[in-house]
C-alpha positions as CSV (number, residue, x, y, z in Angstrom):
1,X,-0.3,-8.4,-4.3
2,X,0.2,-8.7,-8.1
3,X,3.8,-8.1,-9.5
4,X,4.7,-6.8,-13.0
5,X,8.1,-6.7,-14.7
6,X,9.6,-3.3,-14.6
7,X,10.4,-3.0,-18.4
8,X,13.9,-4.0,-19.6
9,X,15.2,-4.0,-15.9
10,X,13.7,-7.5,-15.5
11,X,12.9,-6.5,-11.8
12,X,9.5,-7.8,-10.6
13,X,7.7,-5.0,-8.7
14,X,4.5,-4.7,-6.9
15,X,1.6,-3.2,-8.7
16,X,1.3,-0.7,-5.7
17,X,4.5,1.0,-4.5
18,X,5.4,3.5,-1.9
19,X,6.0,7.2,-2.5
20,X,8.6,8.5,-0.2
21,X,7.4,12.2,0.0
22,X,4.5,11.3,2.3
23,X,6.7,9.6,4.9
24,X,8.6,12.9,5.3
25,X,8.1,15.9,7.5
26,X,6.7,17.6,4.4
27,X,4.0,14.8,4.2
28,X,3.1,15.5,7.7
29,X,4.2,12.1,9.2
30,X,5.8,11.7,12.4
31,X,8.7,9.2,12.5
32,X,7.3,6.2,14.1
33,X,4.1,6.4,12.2
34,X,6.2,6.7,9.1
35,X,8.1,3.6,10.1
36,X,5.1,1.6,10.8
37,X,3.6,2.5,7.4
38,X,6.8,1.4,5.6
39,X,6.9,-1.9,7.6
40,X,3.2,-2.5,7.0
41,X,3.6,-2.0,3.2
42,X,6.4,-4.6,3.1
43,X,4.2,-7.1,5.0
44,X,1.5,-6.5,2.5
45,X,3.7,-7.3,-0.4
46,X,4.8,-3.9,-1.5
47,X,8.4,-4.1,-2.7
48,X,9.1,-0.9,-4.6
49,X,9.8,2.4,-2.9
50,X,10.6,5.8,-4.5
51,X,12.3,8.7,-2.9
52,X,14.4,11.8,-3.7
53,X,16.9,14.2,-1.9
54,X,14.4,17.0,-2.4
55,X,11.5,15.0,-0.4
56,X,12.6,16.8,2.8
57,X,13.8,14.0,5.2
58,X,12.3,11.2,3.2
59,X,15.6,9.5,2.4
60,X,16.5,9.7,6.2
61,X,13.2,8.3,7.4
62,X,13.4,5.4,4.8
63,X,17.1,4.7,5.8
64,X,16.0,4.3,9.5
65,X,12.8,2.3,8.5
66,X,14.7,-0.2,6.5
67,X,17.6,-0.5,8.8
68,X,17.8,-4.1,9.8
69,X,14.9,-5.2,7.6
70,X,15.7,-8.6,6.0
71,X,12.8,-8.6,3.4
72,X,14.1,-7.6,0.0
73,X,12.9,-4.5,-1.6
74,X,13.6,-2.3,-4.6
75,X,14.8,1.2,-4.0
76,X,14.8,4.1,-6.2
77,X,16.1,7.6,-5.5
78,X,17.1,10.6,-7.5
79,X,19.8,13.2,-8.3
80,X,19.0,16.7,-7.8
81,X,17.9,19.0,-4.8
82,X,21.1,18.4,-2.7
83,X,23.2,20.5,-2.0
84,X,21.3,23.9,-2.2
85,X,21.7,25.8,-4.4
86,X,22.1,22.8,-6.8
87,X,24.0,23.0,-10.1
88,X,22.9,20.0,-12.3
89,X,26.1,20.5,-14.6
90,X,28.5,20.4,-11.6
91,X,30.0,17.0,-11.3
92,X,31.0,17.5,-7.7
93,X,27.6,18.5,-6.7
94,X,26.2,15.4,-8.6
95,X,28.7,13.1,-6.6
96,X,27.7,15.0,-3.4
97,X,24.0,14.4,-4.1
98,X,24.5,10.6,-4.7
99,X,26.9,10.1,-1.8
100,X,24.5,11.9,0.6
101,X,21.6,9.8,-0.7
102,X,23.6,6.5,0.2
103,X,24.5,7.9,3.7
104,X,21.0,8.8,4.5
105,X,19.5,5.6,3.1
106,X,22.2,3.4,4.8
107,X,22.9,1.7,1.5
108,X,26.0,0.9,-0.5
109,X,24.2,0.9,-3.6
110,X,20.6,1.6,-5.1
111,X,18.5,-0.2,-7.6
112,X,17.4,2.7,-9.7
113,X,18.8,6.3,-9.9
114,X,16.6,8.8,-11.5
115,X,17.2,12.2,-13.0
116,X,14.8,14.4,-11.1
117,X,12.6,16.7,-13.2
118,X,14.8,16.7,-16.3
119,X,11.9,18.2,-18.2
120,X,11.9,21.6,-16.3
121,X,15.0,23.7,-17.3
122,X,13.8,26.4,-14.6
123,X,14.1,23.7,-12.0
124,X,17.4,21.9,-12.9
125,X,19.3,22.8,-16.0
126,X,20.7,19.3,-16.6
127,X,21.6,19.3,-20.3
128,X,24.6,20.6,-22.0
129,X,23.0,19.4,-25.3
130,X,19.3,20.0,-25.2
131,X,18.8,18.0,-28.4
132,X,20.5,14.7,-27.4
133,X,19.8,15.3,-23.7
134,X,23.4,14.7,-22.6
135,X,25.6,16.4,-20.0
136,X,27.6,15.6,-17.0
137,X,24.8,13.7,-15.4
138,X,24.5,11.2,-18.3
139,X,28.4,10.4,-18.0
140,X,28.1,10.3,-14.2
141,X,25.2,7.8,-14.2
142,X,27.0,5.7,-16.7
143,X,30.1,5.7,-14.4
144,X,27.9,4.7,-11.4
145,X,26.3,1.8,-13.4
146,X,29.8,0.5,-14.5
147,X,31.0,0.6,-10.8
148,X,27.9,-1.3,-9.7
149,X,26.6,1.5,-7.4
150,X,23.4,1.6,-9.3
151,X,21.6,-1.1,-11.3
152,X,19.3,0.9,-13.6
153,X,18.7,4.4,-14.7
154,X,15.6,6.5,-14.8
155,X,13.8,9.8,-15.2
156,X,11.2,11.4,-12.9
157,X,9.3,14.4,-14.3
158,X,5.8,16.0,-14.8
159,X,5.9,17.4,-18.4
160,X,4.8,14.5,-20.8
161,X,5.9,16.0,-24.0
162,X,9.4,16.7,-23.0
163,X,9.7,13.6,-21.0
164,X,8.7,11.7,-24.1
165,X,11.7,13.2,-26.1
166,X,14.1,12.3,-23.4
167,X,12.6,8.6,-23.2
168,X,13.1,8.4,-27.0
169,X,16.9,8.8,-26.6
170,X,17.0,5.1,-25.1
171,X,19.3,6.2,-22.4
172,X,17.1,5.2,-19.5
173,X,15.4,2.0,-18.1
174,X,12.5,3.6,-16.1
175,X,10.2,6.5,-16.3
176,X,8.2,8.1,-13.5
177,X,5.4,10.3,-14.8
178,X,3.7,12.4,-12.2
179,X,0.5,14.4,-12.2
180,X,-0.5,13.6,-15.7
181,X,-2.1,10.2,-15.4
182,X,-5.2,9.7,-13.4
183,X,-9.0,9.5,-13.7
184,X,-9.3,13.1,-15.1
185,X,-5.8,14.1,-16.1
186,X,-4.5,11.9,-19.0
187,X,-1.9,13.8,-21.0
188,X,0.6,11.2,-20.4
189,X,-1.4,8.8,-22.6
190,X,-0.5,11.1,-25.5
191,X,3.2,11.1,-25.4
192,X,5.3,9.6,-22.6
193,X,3.6,6.4,-22.1
194,X,3.5,5.3,-25.8
195,X,7.2,6.2,-26.1
196,X,8.2,4.5,-23.0
197,X,6.4,1.4,-24.2
198,X,8.4,1.5,-27.5
199,X,11.6,1.8,-25.4
200,X,10.6,-1.1,-23.2
201,X,10.9,1.0,-20.2
202,X,9.4,0.4,-16.7
203,X,6.5,2.9,-16.3
204,X,5.9,4.3,-12.7
205,X,2.8,6.4,-12.1
206,X,3.1,9.2,-9.5
207,X,0.2,10.9,-7.7
208,X,-2.9,8.7,-8.9
209,X,-4.9,10.9,-6.5
210,X,-3.8,14.0,-8.4
211,X,-2.3,16.0,-5.6
212,X,-5.6,15.9,-3.7
213,X,-8.0,16.3,-6.4
214,X,-9.2,12.8,-6.2
215,X,-8.4,12.2,-2.5
216,X,-12.0,12.8,-1.7
217,X,-15.2,14.3,-3.1
218,X,-15.7,18.1,-3.2
219,X,-19.6,18.2,-3.8
220,X,-20.1,21.5,-2.2
221,X,-17.3,23.2,-4.3
222,X,-18.6,21.6,-7.4
223,X,-22.2,22.7,-6.6
224,X,-20.8,26.3,-5.9
225,X,-17.6,26.5,-8.0
226,X,-15.0,29.0,-7.4
227,X,-14.2,31.6,-10.2
228,X,-11.0,29.8,-11.3
229,X,-12.7,26.4,-11.9
230,X,-13.2,25.9,-15.7
231,X,-16.9,25.0,-16.4
232,X,-15.9,22.0,-18.4
233,X,-13.9,20.7,-15.5
234,X,-16.9,21.4,-13.1
235,X,-19.2,19.4,-15.3
236,X,-16.6,16.6,-15.5
237,X,-16.4,16.4,-11.8
238,X,-20.2,16.3,-11.5
239,X,-20.4,13.4,-13.9
240,X,-17.7,11.6,-12.1
241,X,-19.5,12.1,-8.8
242,X,-22.7,10.7,-10.4
243,X,-20.9,7.6,-11.6
244,X,-19.5,7.1,-8.0
245,X,-23.0,7.3,-6.6
246,X,-24.1,4.6,-9.1
247,X,-21.2,2.4,-8.2
248,X,-21.3,3.0,-4.5
249,X,-17.5,3.3,-4.5
250,X,-15.1,5.6,-2.7
251,X,-13.3,7.9,-5.1
252,X,-9.9,6.8,-3.9
253,X,-10.7,3.2,-4.8
254,X,-11.9,4.2,-8.3
255,X,-8.8,6.3,-8.9
256,X,-6.4,3.6,-7.9
257,X,-8.2,0.8,-9.6
258,X,-8.5,3.0,-12.9
259,X,-4.7,3.2,-13.0
260,X,-3.9,-0.4,-12.3
261,X,-6.4,-1.5,-15.0
262,X,-3.9,-0.4,-17.7
263,X,-1.6,-3.5,-18.2
264,X,1.1,-1.3,-19.9
265,X,1.9,0.3,-16.7
266,X,4.3,-1.3,-14.0
267,X,3.4,0.2,-10.7
268,X,1.7,3.3,-9.2
269,X,2.9,5.2,-6.2
270,X,0.7,5.5,-3.1
271,X,1.2,8.6,-0.9
272,X,0.5,6.7,2.4
273,X,1.9,8.1,5.8
274,X,0.1,5.6,8.0
275,X,-0.8,2.0,8.4
276,X,-4.4,2.8,7.9
277,X,-3.7,4.5,4.5
278,X,-1.4,1.7,3.4
279,X,-4.1,-0.9,4.2
280,X,-6.8,1.2,2.4
281,X,-4.7,1.5,-0.8
282,X,-3.6,-2.1,-0.8
283,X,-7.2,-3.2,-0.4
284,X,-8.1,-1.0,-3.6
285,X,-5.5,-2.7,-5.6
286,X,-6.4,-6.3,-4.5
287,X,-10.0,-5.5,-5.7
288,X,-8.6,-5.6,-9.1
289,X,-9.0,-3.8,-12.4
290,X,-12.3,-2.1,-13.2
291,X,-14.9,-3.8,-15.3
292,X,-14.9,-2.9,-19.1
293,X,-18.2,-0.9,-18.8
294,X,-16.9,1.2,-16.0
295,X,-13.6,1.9,-17.9
296,X,-15.7,2.9,-20.9
297,X,-17.8,5.3,-18.9
298,X,-14.6,6.8,-17.3
299,X,-13.1,7.3,-20.9
300,X,-16.2,9.3,-21.8
301,X,-15.8,11.4,-18.6
302,X,-12.1,11.9,-19.1
303,X,-12.5,13.0,-22.7
304,X,-14.6,16.0,-21.6
305,X,-11.5,17.9,-20.6
306,X,-8.5,16.6,-22.6
307,X,-6.1,19.4,-21.4
308,X,-5.5,21.2,-18.2
309,X,-7.5,24.6,-18.4
310,X,-5.5,27.7,-18.2
311,X,-6.4,28.9,-14.7
312,X,-6.3,25.5,-13.1
313,X,-3.7,25.2,-10.2
314,X,-1.2,22.4,-10.2
315,X,-2.3,21.2,-6.8
316,X,-5.9,20.9,-5.5
317,X,-7.1,24.2,-4.1
318,X,-10.5,22.7,-2.7
319,X,-9.9,23.1,1.0
320,X,-6.6,23.7,2.7
321,X,-6.5,20.7,5.0
322,X,-5.6,17.8,2.7
323,X,-4.1,15.1,4.8
324,X,-3.6,12.2,2.3
325,X,-5.5,9.6,0.5
326,X,-9.0,9.3,1.7
327,X,-8.2,11.4,4.7
328,X,-8.5,15.0,3.3
């Protein structure tokens, strides 16, 4: 397993990391299978784990899975989503959220505490001052850092342009950008990644398989596209599948290897809920970055649809039985 430095934190983290959502009941994993997946990830060199209060019982599952584990690992969780309803400007609720995370995770402190979805006012209205991006949460995180209850601060969101503005304040050490950096969805390249680099932030990529779009091939749906699928997106998928046929490579391997081919990124989260999925994702990473000629072809394919079409849903609607990376 390769390790990279997580920006200015100085932490050395595995190139492949574990996303906590898929070891929760929302992810469909039973407890023992989730524990086995977490332990296998550690055995294979994964040392960075991301979770959040809003990921159902993920914090509780991870707390149980890591209980008694001697191997060192780096843990990131988030503020927000607990209690419900959650008021992001309420200091008592911020304190409750963090205290409950520590209880569930069975920890006295965490390595990284992120503000969850600070880019979506309708989700959590975090900011008293929307220009400087400050509010009770910024003061509370600073207090936790002074007390040694967290080591580093971070942001986890999905809107690259708003996230870029928050990164530019220099207040945070790590950024998790989700659903906007993958084979065919690349808007994070335009804003959040360049700004994060300027700030020497660690960069974590969420959903390299794009919420199921890249978890398997959908040849039948591309050949007979639904009405909501934009024609340029359909043609883009067809070109991608042609390249996969040429390479003889599974789409999941290509998607993961494309992300890790960017040396500016620190780690990418896998949504693995079983030992089989962990091993499959680790094998893809260990195959290494893609050759330059393949990357050039993928850049051409990616450029066909630079922005998400209007009617395109956030998550994949091709089939309703998405079960995880490679197992849809």
